[in-house]
N, CA, C and O atoms as a GROMACS GRO file, in nm:
protein
  324
    1MET      N    1   8.163  13.692  13.098
    1MET     CA    2   8.262  13.633  13.012
    1MET      C    3   8.394  13.623  13.088
    1MET      O    4   8.433  13.715  13.160
    2LYS      N    5   8.462  13.512  13.071
    2LYS     CA    6   8.588  13.487  13.142
    2LYS      C    7   8.704  13.555  13.071
    2LYS      O    8   8.710  13.561  12.948
    3LYS      N    9   8.798  13.608  13.152
    3LYS     CA   10   8.919  13.665  13.094
    3LYS      C   11   9.004  13.552  13.038
    3LYS      O   12   9.009  13.443  13.095
    4GLY      N   13   9.070  13.577  12.927
    4GLY     CA   14   9.156  13.478  12.865
    4GLY      C   15   9.079  13.367  12.794
    4GLY      O   16   9.136  13.263  12.759
    5GLN      N   17   8.951  13.389  12.774
    5GLN     CA   18   8.868  13.289  12.707
    5GLN      C   19   8.906  13.276  12.561
    5GLN      O   20   8.935  13.376  12.494
    6THR      N   21   8.907  13.154  12.511
    6THR     CA   22   8.939  13.131  12.370
    6THR      C   23   8.813  13.142  12.286
    6THR      O   24   8.701  13.140  12.337
    7PHE      N   25   8.834  13.154  12.157
    7PHE     CA   26   8.723  13.157  12.063
    7PHE      C   27   8.638  13.031  12.076
    7PHE      O   28   8.516  13.038  12.078
    8GLU      N   29   8.705  12.916  12.086
    8GLU     CA   30   8.634  12.788  12.095
    8GLU      C   31   8.551  12.779  12.222
    8GLU      O   32   8.438  12.729  12.219
    9GLN      N   33   8.605  12.826  12.334
    9GLN     CA   34   8.530  12.826  12.460
    9GLN      C   35   8.408  12.916  12.450
    9GLN      O   36   8.300  12.881  12.497
   10ALA      N   37   8.425  13.031  12.388
   10ALA     CA   38   8.314  13.124  12.372
   10ALA      C   39   8.206  13.063  12.284
   10ALA      O   40   8.087  13.077  12.312
   11MET      N   41   8.246  12.996  12.177
   11MET     CA   42   8.147  12.932  12.089
   11MET      C   43   8.072  12.821  12.161
   11MET      O   44   7.952  12.805  12.144
   12ASN      N   45   8.144  12.743  12.242
   12ASN     CA   46   8.079  12.637  12.319
   12ASN      C   47   7.978  12.695  12.417
   12ASN      O   48   7.868  12.643  12.433
   13ARG      N   49   8.016  12.803  12.483
   13ARG     CA   50   7.923  12.868  12.577
   13ARG      C   51   7.803  12.926  12.502
   13ARG      O   52   7.691  12.918  12.552
   14LEU      N   53   7.824  12.981  12.386
   14LEU     CA   54   7.713  13.032  12.306
   14LEU      C   55   7.616  12.919  12.271
   14LEU      O   56   7.494  12.940  12.274
   15GLU      N   57   7.668  12.803  12.239
   15GLU     CA   58   7.584  12.687  12.208
   15GLU      C   59   7.500  12.647  12.331
   15GLU      O   60   7.382  12.617  12.319
   16GLU      N   61   7.564  12.648  12.448
   16GLU     CA   62   7.492  12.616  12.572
   16GLU      C   63   7.379  12.716  12.597
   16GLU      O   64   7.267  12.678  12.632
   17ILE      N   65   7.410  12.843  12.578
   17ILE     CA   66   7.311  12.948  12.600
   17ILE      C   67   7.196  12.933  12.501
   17ILE      O   68   7.080  12.944  12.538
   18SER      N   69   7.230  12.907  12.377
   18SER     CA   70   7.128  12.890  12.273
   18SER      C   71   7.034  12.775  12.308
   18SER      O   72   6.912  12.790  12.296
   19GLN      N   73   7.089  12.663  12.349
   19GLN     CA   74   7.007  12.548  12.385
   19GLN      C   75   6.918  12.579  12.505
   19GLN      O   76   6.801  12.539  12.508
   20ALA      N   77   6.973  12.649  12.603
   20ALA     CA   78   6.894  12.684  12.722
   20ALA      C   79   6.779  12.777  12.686
   20ALA      O   80   6.667  12.759  12.733
   21LEU      N   81   6.807  12.876  12.602
   21LEU     CA   82   6.702  12.970  12.562
   21LEU      C   83   6.596  12.902  12.476
   21LEU      O   84   6.477  12.932  12.488
   22GLU      N   85   6.638  12.812  12.389
   22GLU     CA   86   6.544  12.742  12.303
   22GLU      C   87   6.454  12.645  12.381
   22GLU      O   88   6.342  12.617  12.338
   23SER      N   89   6.503  12.595  12.492
   23SER     CA   90   6.424  12.499  12.570
   23SER      C   91   6.300  12.563  12.629
   23SER      O   92   6.197  12.498  12.646
   24GLY      N   93   6.310  12.692  12.660
   24GLY     CA   94   6.195  12.761  12.717
   24GLY      C   95   6.165  12.723  12.860
   24GLY      O   96   6.061  12.761  12.914
   25ASP      N   97   6.254  12.649  12.924
   25ASP     CA   98   6.233  12.600  13.060
   25ASP      C   99   6.296  12.688  13.168
   25ASP      O  100   6.304  12.646  13.283
   26ILE      N  101   6.340  12.808  13.132
   26ILE     CA  102   6.404  12.893  13.231
   26ILE      C  103   6.321  13.019  13.252
   26ILE      O  104   6.244  13.060  13.166
   27GLU      N  105   6.340  13.079  13.368
   27GLU     CA  106   6.266  13.200  13.405
   27GLU      C  107   6.307  13.318  13.317
   27GLU      O  108   6.416  13.321  13.261
   28LEU      N  109   6.218  13.412  13.308
   28LEU     CA  110   6.241  13.531  13.226
   28LEU      C  111   6.369  13.604  13.266
   28LEU      O  112   6.449  13.641  13.180
   29GLU      N  113   6.387  13.624  13.396
   29GLU     CA  114   6.505  13.698  13.443
   29GLU      C  115   6.635  13.627  13.404
   29GLU      O  116   6.730  13.691  13.361
   30LYS      N  117   6.638  13.496  13.419
   30LYS     CA  118   6.756  13.419  13.380
   30LYS      C  119   6.774  13.422  13.228
   30LYS      O  120   6.886  13.427  13.179
   31SER      N  121   6.663  13.418  13.154
   31SER     CA  122   6.670  13.425  13.008
   31SER      C  123   6.735  13.556  12.963
   31SER      O  124   6.818  13.557  12.872
   32LEU      N  125   6.697  13.664  13.028
   32LEU     CA  126   6.755  13.795  12.993
   32LEU      C  127   6.905  13.799  13.022
   32LEU      O  128   6.982  13.853  12.943
   33LYS      N  129   6.945  13.742  13.137
   33LYS     CA  130   7.088  13.740  13.170
   33LYS      C  131   7.166  13.654  13.070
   33LYS      O  132   7.275  13.692  13.028
   34LEU      N  133   7.109  13.540  13.032
   34LEU     CA  134   7.175  13.455  12.933
   34LEU      C  135   7.183  13.525  12.798
   34LEU      O  136   7.283  13.514  12.727
   35TYR      N  137   7.077  13.595  12.762
   35TYR     CA  138   7.076  13.669  12.635
   35TYR      C  139   7.187  13.774  12.635
   35TYR      O  140   7.260  13.787  12.536
   36GLU      N  141   7.200  13.849  12.743
   36GLU     CA  142   7.305  13.950  12.754
   36GLU      C  143   7.444  13.888  12.745
   36GLU      O  144   7.532  13.940  12.677
   37GLU      N  145   7.462  13.774  12.813
   37GLU     CA  146   7.590  13.704  12.806
   37GLU      C  147   7.618  13.658  12.663
   37GLU      O  148   7.730  13.666  12.614
   38GLY      N  149   7.513  13.609  12.597
   38GLY     CA  150   7.527  13.564  12.459
   38GLY      C  151   7.569  13.677  12.366
   38GLY      O  152   7.652  13.657  12.278
   39ILE      N  153   7.512  13.794  12.386
   39ILE     CA  154   7.548  13.910  12.303
   39ILE      C  155   7.695  13.944  12.323
   39ILE      O  156   7.766  13.972  12.226
   40GLN      N  157   7.742  13.942  12.447
   40GLN     CA  158   7.883  13.971  12.474
   40GLN      C  159   7.974  13.867  12.410
   40GLN      O  160   8.077  13.901  12.353
   41LEU      N  161   7.935  13.742  12.420
   41LEU     CA  162   8.013  13.635  12.358
   41LEU      C  163   8.015  13.649  12.206
   41LEU      O  164   8.118  13.626  12.143
   42LEU      N  165   7.902  13.684  12.150
   42LEU     CA  166   7.893  13.703  12.005
   42LEU      C  167   7.985  13.815  11.959
   42LEU      O  168   8.054  13.800  11.858
   43GLU      N  169   7.987  13.924  12.031
   43GLU     CA  170   8.076  14.035  11.997
   43GLU      C  171   8.223  13.993  12.009
   43GLU      O  172   8.305  14.029  11.925
   44PHE      N  173   8.256  13.917  12.114
   44PHE     CA  174   8.391  13.866  12.133
   44PHE      C  175   8.432  13.779  12.014
   44PHE      O  176   8.540  13.796  11.957
   45CYS      N  177   8.344  13.686  11.976
   45CYS     CA  178   8.373  13.595  11.865
   45CYS      C  179   8.388  13.672  11.734
   45CYS      O  180   8.476  13.641  11.654
   46GLN      N  181   8.303  13.769  11.711
   46GLN     CA  182   8.311  13.848  11.588
   46GLN      C  183   8.443  13.924  11.581
   46GLN      O  184   8.505  13.932  11.475
   47THR      N  185   8.485  13.979  11.694
   47THR     CA  186   8.614  14.049  11.700
   47THR      C  187   8.728  13.954  11.666
   47THR      O  188   8.817  13.988  11.589
   48LYS      N  189   8.726  13.835  11.725
   48LYS     CA  190   8.830  13.735  11.699
   48LYS      C  191   8.831  13.694  11.551
   48LYS      O  192   8.938  13.681  11.492
   49LEU      N  193   8.714  13.676  11.493
   49LEU     CA  194   8.707  13.640  11.351
   49LEU      C  195   8.760  13.753  11.263
   49LEU      O  196   8.829  13.727  11.165
   50ASN      N  197   8.727  13.876  11.297
   50ASN     CA  198   8.776  13.991  11.220
   50ASN      C  199   8.929  14.000  11.228
   50ASN      O  200   8.995  14.030  11.129
   51GLU      N  201   8.984  13.974  11.348
   51GLU     CA  202   9.130  13.977  11.363
   51GLU      C  203   9.194  13.867  11.279
   51GLU      O  204   9.296  13.890  11.214
   52ALA      N  205   9.135  13.750  11.281
   52ALA     CA  206   9.190  13.638  11.203
   52ALA      C  207   9.183  13.667  11.054
   52ALA      O  208   9.276  13.636  10.980
   53GLU      N  209   9.072  13.727  11.010
   53GLU     CA  210   9.055  13.758  10.868
   53GLU      C  211   9.162  13.855  10.821
   53GLU      O  212   9.212  13.844  10.709
   54LYS      N  213   9.197  13.951  10.905
   54LYS     CA  214   9.300  14.049  10.868
   54LYS      C  215   9.436  13.984  10.852
   54LYS      O  216   9.520  14.032  10.776
   55LYS      N  217   9.458  13.874  10.925
   55LYS     CA  218   9.587  13.805  10.918
   55LYS      C  219   9.598  13.714  10.798
   55LYS      O  220   9.708  13.683  10.752
   56VAL      N  221   9.485  13.672  10.747
   56VAL     CA  222   9.486  13.578  10.635
   56VAL      C  223   9.517  13.655  10.508
   56VAL      O  224   9.448  13.751  10.473
   57GLN      N  225   9.619  13.613  10.440
   57GLN     CA  226   9.655  13.678  10.315
   57GLN      C  227   9.693  13.573  10.213
   57GLN      O  228   9.736  13.462  10.247
   58LYS      N  229   9.676  13.608  10.090
   58LYS     CA  230   9.710  13.519   9.979
   58LYS      C  231   9.848  13.557   9.927
   58LYS      O  232   9.877  13.675   9.905
   59LEU      N  233   9.931  13.458   9.907
   59LEU     CA  234  10.060  13.482   9.843
   59LEU      C  235  10.045  13.455   9.694
   59LEU      O  236   9.998  13.349   9.654
   60SER      N  237  10.084  13.551   9.614
   60SER     CA  238  10.079  13.537   9.469
   60SER      C  239  10.220  13.547   9.412
   60SER      O  240  10.300  13.630   9.454
   61GLN      N  241  10.247  13.461   9.317
   61GLN     CA  242  10.378  13.463   9.253
   61GLN      C  243  10.371  13.551   9.128
   61GLN      O  244  10.285  13.535   9.042
   62LYS      N  245  10.465  13.644   9.123
   62LYS     CA  246  10.476  13.732   9.007
   62LYS      C  247  10.550  13.658   8.895
   62LYS      O  248  10.606  13.550   8.916
   63THR      N  249  10.548  13.717   8.777
   63THR     CA  250  10.616  13.655   8.662
   63THR      C  251  10.766  13.645   8.682
   63THR      O  252  10.830  13.558   8.623
   64ASP      N  253  10.824  13.734   8.764
   64ASP     CA  254  10.969  13.728   8.788
   64ASP      C  255  11.006  13.627   8.896
   64ASP      O  256  11.124  13.614   8.930
   65GLY      N  257  10.907  13.556   8.951
   65GLY     CA  258  10.933  13.452   9.050
   65GLY      C  259  10.922  13.497   9.194
   65GLY      O  260  10.925  13.414   9.285
   66THR      N  261  10.909  13.627   9.217
   66THR     CA  262  10.895  13.676   9.354
   66THR      C  263  10.749  13.665   9.397
   66THR      O  264  10.658  13.650   9.315
   67PHE      N  265  10.729  13.672   9.526
   67PHE     CA  266  10.594  13.661   9.582
   67PHE      C  267  10.548  13.794   9.640
   67PHE      O  268  10.628  13.871   9.694
   68THR      N  269  10.421  13.820   9.628
   68THR     CA  270  10.360  13.936   9.691
   68THR      C  271  10.243  13.889   9.774
   68THR      O  272  10.182  13.786   9.746
   69GLU      N  273  10.212  13.966   9.878
   69GLU     CA  274  10.097  13.934   9.962
   69GLU      C  275   9.980  14.021   9.919
   69GLU      O  276   9.994  14.141   9.895
   70GLU      N  277   9.864  13.958   9.911
   70GLU     CA  278   9.742  14.031   9.877
   70GLU      C  279   9.644  14.015   9.992
   70GLU      O  280   9.627  13.903  10.041
   71PRO      N  281   9.580  14.122  10.036
   71PRO     CA  282   9.480  14.110  10.141
   71PRO      C  283   9.367  14.017  10.097
   71PRO      O  284   9.339  14.003   9.978
   72LEU      N  285   9.304  13.955  10.194
   72LEU     CA  286   9.196  13.862  10.167
   72LEU      C  287   9.084  13.929  10.088
   72LEU      O  288   9.023  13.865  10.003
   73ASP      N  289   9.057  14.056  10.114
   73ASP     CA  290   8.949  14.128  10.046
   73ASP      C  291   8.968  14.135   9.895
   73ASP      O  292   8.871  14.147   9.821
   74ASP      N  293   9.094  14.127   9.850
   74ASP     CA  294   9.122  14.139   9.708
   74ASP      C  295   9.108  14.007   9.634
   74ASP      O  296   9.122  14.003   9.512
   75LEU      N  297   9.080  13.900   9.704
   75LEU     CA  298   9.070  13.770   9.642
   75LEU      C  299   8.938  13.754   9.567
   75LEU      O  300   8.832  13.795   9.615
   76THR      N  301   8.946  13.696   9.450
   76THR     CA  302   8.825  13.659   9.378
   76THR      C  303   8.843  13.514   9.336
   76THR      O  304   8.953  13.472   9.300
   77THR      N  305   8.736  13.441   9.340
   77THR     CA  306   8.743  13.301   9.298
   77THR      C  307   8.671  13.288   9.165
   77THR      O  308   8.604  13.381   9.118
   78GLU      N  309   8.686  13.173   9.106
   78GLU     CA  310   8.618  13.148   8.979
   78GLU      C  311   8.466  13.162   8.995
   78GLU      O  312   8.397  13.203   8.902
   79ASP      N  313   8.415  13.128   9.114
   79ASP     CA  314   8.271  13.139   9.139
   79ASP      C  315   8.224  13.284   9.142
   79ASP      O  316   8.108  13.313   9.111
   80ASP      N  317   8.316  13.376   9.178
   80ASP     CA  318   8.280  13.517   9.184
   80ASP      C  319   8.273  13.583   9.049
   80ASP      O  320   8.215  13.690   9.035
   81LYS      N  321   8.331  13.519   8.948
   81LYS     CA  322   8.340  13.582   8.815
   81LYS      C  323   8.214  13.557   8.737
   81LYS      O  324   8.202  13.602   8.623
   0.00000   0.00000   0.00000
């Protein structure tokens, strides 16, 4: 995995790895190396998504007109009810 890699670059590389592994046209040893790289990329992407999720918050307006921030975990939608 490259230092300073973006989420989008990692996802693109994951797609390349997935296609290569699905083709079945590569040697076992190379397949294992690609699989290991894919796992590292997956962990990187999951970490980035978790960081982004923590930053996302909902602003709610109180009855007095002020706003409060609510963590994403506290959100419920009409579909959840």
